[in-house]
N, C-alpha and C positions, 0 to 999 in steps of 0.2 A: 507636724512631725508625728510619726507613729509611736504610740506609747507601748503597744503590745500586739502580738500576732493572735488574732481571734479567728481568722478565716484565711482561705487561700488567696482571696483578693487582697488581704492585708500583706501577705507574703509577696505578691506581685507588685504591690505598691512600694514595698521596701526595696525591691530590686530596681524599680523605676527611679526612686529617690537617690539610690546609690549608684545609678547607672554610670556616672562619670568615673567613679573609683573602680567600679567593676570592669569597665572598658580599659582603663589604664592598667589595672592588674592583669587583665587578659593579654594586653599587648606586651607587657613585660614578660609574662609567662611564655608567649610564643617566641620572643627574641631569645630568652635564656635557653629554652628547650632546643631551639634551632642551633644555637651555638654549641650546646653540649652534644647534640647529635652529630655535628661535624667533627667533633673531637674524638668520637669513637672510631677506631680503625675499621676500614672496610674489609670484608671477608668474601672470598669467592669459593664456589664449590664445584668440584668435578667428580665424575663417576665413571665407572666401567663395569661391564657385565661379562662374566666368564662362567664356563661350565667345565667341571672336572671330567676327564675321560674315565670310562670304566676300565680298570686294570685288566680284567679278563677278556676284554674285547680284542686284545692283541695276542692272546694265548693261542699258539698254533695247535694245541691239543684239542681245542674245541672250535675249530675254524668253521665248521658247518652248523654249529648251534646258533639259535636265534638269541643273540646276546644284546643287551642294551649298550648303545654307543657311549652314553654318558653315565657318570657314576651315581651311586645311591647315597643314602643318608650318611654313611660312614665316610665316603669320599668328600662330601661337602663339609662335614665336621672337621676332617683333616685339613682342608684348605683354610677353614676359619681358625683352627688352632695354630697353623703356621703364621697366619696374618696377625694373630694376637700374641705371638712369641717375642721374646727379647732379642732374638737374632735379627729379625727384620727391623726392629726399632733401632738397634745399635748400628746396623748397616745404613739405614736412612738418616740417622743422626750424623754419621760420618760424611755421607754424600750431600746432605742438604743443610747441615748446620742447624738442626732443629733447636738446640739449646740457645742459639742466638735469637732465633725467631720467638722463642718463649721467654727470653731474657732470664735465663737460669745461670747460676754460678756453679761451675764444676766442682768447686771446693766445698760446696754445701754438702753436709753429711746426708741430707735427704734429696740430693740432686737427682739420682736415678728415679726415685719414686715420683718426684715432681715431674720429671720428663715423661714418664709413662702416663701419668694422669693428664698432663697437658696434651700429649699426642693423641691418646685414645679417646679424649673428649671430642676430637675433630676427625678421627679416622675410625671408620666402622665397616664391618662386613655384614650384609643383610642377605639372608636366604629368601629367594622368591618362591612363588607357588609352583613354578615350572622346573624346579631343581637347579636353578642357577644361583650364583653368588654375585651380589652387587657390592662393589667397593666404592665408598664415598669418602672424600676428604675435603676439608675446608681450610683455606690458607689465605694469607693477605695478598698473595700474588697468584693470579689465575693460571699463568704458565707453569709456575712451580707446582701448583695443585695437580695439574694434569700429568706433569712429568713424574711427580712422586708416585702417583698411582700406577703409571706404566712401569716404573722401576720396581715397585712392589710386586706387580704381577710377574715380572721376569724373575724376581727373587723367589717368589712362591712356587713358580713353575720349576725352578732349578731344584728346590728342596723336595717338592712332590715327585719330580722326575727321578731323583736319587733313590727314592723308595721303590719306584718301578724297577730301576736298574738292579737294585739289590735283590728284589724278588726274582727277576729274570736270571740273575747270576746263579741263584739257588736252583732255579728250574733247569738251567743249562747243566749244572753238575749232576742233578738227578737223572736227566735224560742221558747224559754221558755214561753214568753208572749203569743204567738200565740197558743201554746199547751194548756195553761191554759184556754184560751177563748174557744177552741174547746171542751175541756173536760167539761166545764160548760154548753156549748150548748148541748153536748151529754147527760149530766145528766138531763137537762130540757126535752129533747126529750124522754128519757127513763121514766121519771116521768109521762109524758103526753101520753105515749104509749097506745093507745086505740085499737090497732090491725089494724089501718088504713094502707093500702098498702103504701101510700105516706110517712107516718111517718116512717114506717119500712124501706123504701128505704133511707130516710134521715139518719136514725140511722146507717144503714150499711155503707153509704157514709162517715159519720163523724167518724165511727170507723176505716175505712181504712185510712182517713186523719190523725187520731190520731196516728195510728201505723207508718205511714210514717214520721210524725213529730218526734216521739220518736227515730226512726232509724237515722234521720238527727241529732238530738241532741246527740246521742251516737257517731256519726262520728265526729261531731265538738268537743265533749269532748275529744275524742281520740287524735285529732290534738292538743288541748290545753295541754293535758297531755304529749304528745310526739311530740313537734313541729318539722316539717320537715325542712330541709335546704331550705333557700330561694334562694340559688344560686347553680349552678352546676359548679364545677371547672373541666374544660376539660383538661387543662394543668397546673399542679402545677409548681411553680417556682423552678428552679434548678440552682446551682452555674454554672456560665459560666466563665471559667478561661482564655478565650481569651479576651484580653483587647480591648475596643472600641476606646480608645485614651489614650495617644497621638499616632498618626500615624507617627512614627519617620522618616521613609523613605520619606514620603510625606513632612514632615516639612523640612528635610534636602534638598530634591530636590527643593522644592519651594524657600526656602531661598537662595540656591546656584544660581539658575537660575535668580531670581530677583536681587540678589546682583551683579552677573556677568554682567547682562544687564546694571545695574546702573553704574558699573565701566567703561564699554565700552562707555557708553554715556558720562561719565565724561571725558574720554580720548578724545573723539570726540569734546566736547565743549571746552576743554583745547586747542586743536589744532586750532579750529576756533577762539578762543579768541586771541591766539598768532599771528595768521595770521592777525587778525583785527588790533592789536597793531602795528605789523610790517608795515602794509599798511599805517596807520596813520603817523608813523614816517617817512616813505619814502615820503609821501606827504608833510610833514613839511620841510624836507630837500631839 
């Protein structure tokens, strides 16, 4: 029997002597960690990629300008703010019973705070390097995960589109007011037309401006009657039946290795402690 650990070979010998208990302990660890890993609920992850359109790309006043089709930093941040808002959370909770999924009690005074924390721990929006926004959601059901993301995109688009429509309603009023002023000025010029070349040129200019304004008004009205999508969905969310966790082999491996090292350390400390007790008893005798 080893009395103390003086070298690495003594340590190896200790493991050899205790090999049966170590193997038994390892077997128990593997079984327990495997059972525990199967008790952990499986989670599946889906994702979608979208790009917000540039609001000004639809503006008929700058139709010939070289505008970016997709939005800038502000448009992306607006999308992320809508996705992080309470309106979306409440809508999804009603549609998919998230409180049931997270086992929350609606009578709990901290119910909504817990709902937010639980949901946004699994739902996130990520801005990529090309100016797109990736929406990722993790759920116990792969079909629900994909459906919830697509529902979220439709909700985000409706809110984002509403801001577009509001801006274009303001634009329509401004164009209508400007057109009214131009037509009044044109009527005054026509009434005072004395055949003067300057006045005739002014009349021709105002008539062209009026025609252009009417064309812009028609374009804006078409947008208001048939609002375009405010975002482009590059990749629609689809069910992903490959679970993201638990990683059972990883859990079993890590638990076994850490437990085994802890047991070997226990054997070593036990031997050291016995040697220390024996040394003190010898000194007393």
